[in-house]
N, C-alpha and C positions, 0 to 999 in steps of 0.2 A: 375501818381499821385505822388506828393512829399510826404515826410513823415508827414507833417503837414495836408495835405489834406487826407492822409490815416487815420490818427488819427481822423479827423473830421467826416469822414465817419462812422467809428466805433462808435464814440461818438453819432451821430445822431441814428444809429441802436440801440445802447443800450438805448437811451432816448425813442425811439418809443416802444420798448419791455417793458421798465419799466412802461409805461402807462397801458399796458395790465396786467402786473403782479400786480399793485396796485390799479386799479380802483375799485370803488364800484361795487358790483354784477350786479347792474341794468345797469351798463355801459360796462359790460364784452363782449356782442355781438358786440356793436358798435366800441369798440376798436379793437376787432379782425378784423372787417371790414376795419377799417382805417390802420391797420398794413398790411393787405393783399394788399389793393389798393396801398400803398406806395412802398412796395417790388416788386409788379409786374410792376411798372412804373419807378423804379430806373434803371439808366443806366448800373450798375453792378449787383445789386441784382437781377433784372429780369432775367438775364441769368442763374443764379443759380437756381432760383425758377422754371423756365421753365425746366431746367434739372431735377430737383426733381420729376417733374410731369410725366417724362418719366421712372422713376424707377419701374421696374415691381414687382408684389407682390399681394397677396390675400387682403391686407389691403384696397386697393381701393374699391373692391366689398363689403367687410365687413362694411366699414364706410358708403358707399352709402346706404347699406341696412338698417342700423341704421336709417339714416335720412329719408329714404322713408318709412320703414315699422313700426318703433317704434310709430309714432303718430297714427297709426291705431290700435295699440294693446290696449287691455283693462287691462292695469296695469301689464302685463306679457309679457316679451320679452327676448330672449336670445341673447345678442349682440356678443357673442364670446369673444375671448380674444387676445389682441395685442401681436405680435412677430415680431422681426426683427433680420436679420443675420448679418447686418453691420450698421456702423454709418450713411451711406448714406441712407439706407432703413429706419432707425429709424428716420431721418430728414424728409423722405418723408411721414412717417406715421403722424409725428407731423404737417406737412403742411396740410395734408388732414383733420386732427382733427380740426385745426383752421378754415379751410374752412367750415367744417361742423358746427361749432359754429357760424360762421359768417352768415349762412343760417337759423339760429333758429328764426330770426325776421319774417320769413314767417308763423310762427305757432302762430296763435292769441290766442289760448286757453292756459292759463297760466299753467294748469295742464300738458297738453300734452308737452309744453315747458320744464317743469321741468323734466318730465319723460325722454325726449330725452337727456337731459343734464346728467341725472343719468346713462343712458344707455352708453353714451360716457365715462363717468367716470368709470363705470364697465369695459368697453373695455380695459382701460389702466391700471386698478388696479386688475381686477379679483374679486373685492369685490361685491358680489351680493347684499348686504345690504346697499350699499353706499347711502348717503343722498345727497340732491342737494348742499349744501354748501361744502361738502366733495369732490363731483364731480368736482365743479368749481376749487377748489384748486388743485385737481389732474391734471386737465388740464393745470392750470398755471405751475405746477411744471414739467409735463412731456412734453406736447405739446409745450407751449410757451418757456420754457427754452431750450428744445431740439432743436427747430428751431433756436433760437437766437445763440446757441453754434456752430451749423453747419454754419450758415451765417457768424458769426464772424470769424471762421476758414477759410472759403473759401475767404472772403474778404482780409484776411491777406495774404493767399498763392497766390491769384490771382494778387493782387496789389503790391506785393513785386517785381513782374516782371516790372510793370509800373514804379516803383520807380527806378529800375535798368536802364530803358530805359530813364527816365529823367535824370539820372545821366550820362548816355552816351552822351546825347544831351549837357549837360553842359560841360562835359570834351571835346567833340569834338568842340564846338563853342568857348571855352575859350582857349584851348591849342593845338588843333590838326588840325586846319584848313589847314595849308601848307601841313602837312603830308597826310591828307586826299585828298587834291587835287593832290598830287603826286601819291597816290594810284589809284585814278580814271584815271589819265593820263598813268602812267607807268605800273599799275597792281600790283596784290599781289598773290603770289602762283599760277602764270599762268592765273590769271583772270584779266580782265580789266573793267573800267567803273562801272557800276551798280553792277555787280557781285563781283568785288573786294571790293567795299564799304560794300556790304552785308557780305562779309567774315570777314572784320574788326569788324562788328557789332556782328557776331556770336562769334568771339573770346572773345570779351569783355564780352557779356552775360555769356558765360561758365566760364570765369575767375572769375566772381563775386561769384562763388559757389552756383548758383542757382540749387536747387535740382529737376531738371527735366531730363527726358529721351529724347534724340534727336530721332525723328521718320523718317521713310522714306518717299518717294515721295507719293503724292496723285494722283487720277485720272486726275486731271486738270493740273498735272506737279509737278515741284519741287519748293515748297515755300522756301524762304531763310532760315527759321528756324521754325521747327515744334517740339514743345516740349510736353511732356505728364507728368502730375503732379501725385502726389501719389494717387489721386482718379480715375486715369484713363481718365481724361479729357484732350483734346488737346488744346494747346495754339499755335496759328499760328502768325507768324511775317514775313512780307514781306517788301522788300525795293525798293525804286525807286530813280532814280538820274535825276536831271534836270540841264543840262549843263549850262554854262556861257552865251552861245549864244542863248538860248531858247527864243522864242517869247511868247506872252501870250497864243495863241492858242496851242503851243507846251506844255507849262506848263499845261494847262488844259487837254491836252491829256494824258500827263504822269501821272498826279495825278488820273485822272479818271480811267486810266488803272490799277493803283495800287489798288485802292478801288474795282475794278471789280475782280481782281485776288484774293484779300483776301476773298471776298464774295464767290468765287467759291471753295477756299480751305475750308472755313468754312462749306460750303454745303457738300463737299465730307466727311468731318470728323464729320458731324452732330453737329457742335458746333455753338453756337449763336454769339460768340464774336471773334474778330481778331484784330491785330495791324498793322498799316501801317506807316512805317518810310520813310520820303521823304527827301533826301539830296538835297538842292538846292544851286546852285553856282551862280545864277544871282544876280546882285547887288540890284535889287529891292526886297522889302519884299514881300513874297507871303503870303496872308491871305485868308483863307478859312472861309466863313460864315456858320460854322457848329453849331449844337446844343451844349450845354455845360451844365454839371451838376457836382457838387462837383469837379471841376477842370478837368474833362474829356472833350475833344472835340472829337465829334463822328459824324459818318454819319450812319443813319439807312438805310439799303438797303436789300429789299427782306426779311424782318424779321430778318436780321442779323445786329448787332452793330459793327462797325469798327472804332476803336480808332485811332486818327491821331497824329502823333508826327513829327513835322518839325525839320530838322537839317541843319542850314545854315553853308556852308563852303565857302561862298563868301569871296573875299579879303576884309579885314577891311581898311576902309578909314576914316580919320578924318571928323569931321562935316563940317568944312569949305570946304574941298576938295570935299565932297560928294555933297554939295549944298542941294537943296530941296529934301526931302525924296520922294522916288518913291515907289509905292505899287501896287502889282498885286492882284486885289481883285476877288475872284470867289465864286459865291453862291452855295449853295447846289443843287439848281435846275439845274444849268448849269451842275454840276457833274453828276446828275442822267440822265439829257437828253443826255449827251455825252456817258455815258455808254450804254444807251438804243439804241442810234444811231450806236454804234459799234457792236452790236450783230446781 
């Protein structure tokens, strides 16, 4: 994701959250539902939200108990009081609160609806005398703002790496084609081919000052680059190389193998996302028919999202010398079928 796309993702997130923060009270439940649905289906935010759902803590049982038992109470209920030991746990609490609000439309009795809302407000403020309007504002201030701040930080941290990879692609295709061809042929630091190109990618990422810790190998082997961010989440990057003489079937095999490897590394580290960088040296343009959202091209495989970044290091030729443009087109179905057939 380039800087403009990164800004757009954050802008849309801010816009979606603003609707929840400023809507009339009668629309609060519906806008919470819209926000949840959007984040759960966004190619980037869905992974962050899914991770928050795995954060342990008593809050899940507490909030679930409010939603389940408060409607049965006769005007008296002790919801407990919110606590969190980290920013991540706070965000997880905020997400569960918004999910609880989104479920309020199942309560037809308006008095019970308001009582549950007040119980949720008491849970985050400790105010046993809180009114419905005060509870709604407390949930906006604590839950909606809290989730937004966490997602905004995570989008920035996660996508700064994608921006670095896009910059690497631009540098490689504009200025380093011949050097990368030589690295693939002659090697780098005792490595050749794909491993040598992966080493160049590693060096570039770390030279950009990205604040991640390099991690060791996984059960499925050694990914080309496994980083760990300040929140303890893993970021997996793997590289593949398509040589100049590769046929279409060979291109398909190499790319499918790359997606499969990233999937396995994500599974090993319990992460929903990973990155695949494919160096292509064939003269034909390789185009994958992948899903795209907010500038991301990705393949969803076994519940994992794998982002795809092609880097062409083929010889540059003039348009007149090249003749009619050639393209290797590969569908997502072909990729999935090839992966399934290799297992």
